[in-house]
C-alpha positions, 0 to 999 in steps of 0.5 A: 467472512473474517471482516464480518465476524470482526464487525459483529464480535466487537460490539458484542464484546463491548456490550458484554463488558458494559453489562458486567458493571463499571462506571459510565466513563469506562462505558463511553471510552469502550463504546468510542473505541468500538466505534473507532474500530468499526470505522477503521474496519470500514476504511480497510474494506474500502481500501481492499476493494480499491486494491482489488479493482486496481489489480483487476484493471492492471491484469486485464488485457494488458497491451504492454510490449514484451521486454526485449533484451538488447545487449550493451554496446561494446566498450571503448577501450580508450574511454577514460584514458589520457589522450593528447591535449587538443587546443580548442582556441586556434587564434 
């Protein structure tokens, strides 16, 4: 409803301002901005619809497994501690 009101109010405001007077260049700029605003509102509406559709697909009949808690393995106490050197070349 809010989007519809915006799409209706913007052109009416533009026409009211045009009727108050002014030169042709100001009218052109104003009408161009109104057209840009209408185009942006249209793109926003399409994006909102796509987001709604994606949300519906994401939440309908999800077959994802539940998250299961798996405790971490016990820490090796000797990890990172110096050890006796073991020669790798036995020749």
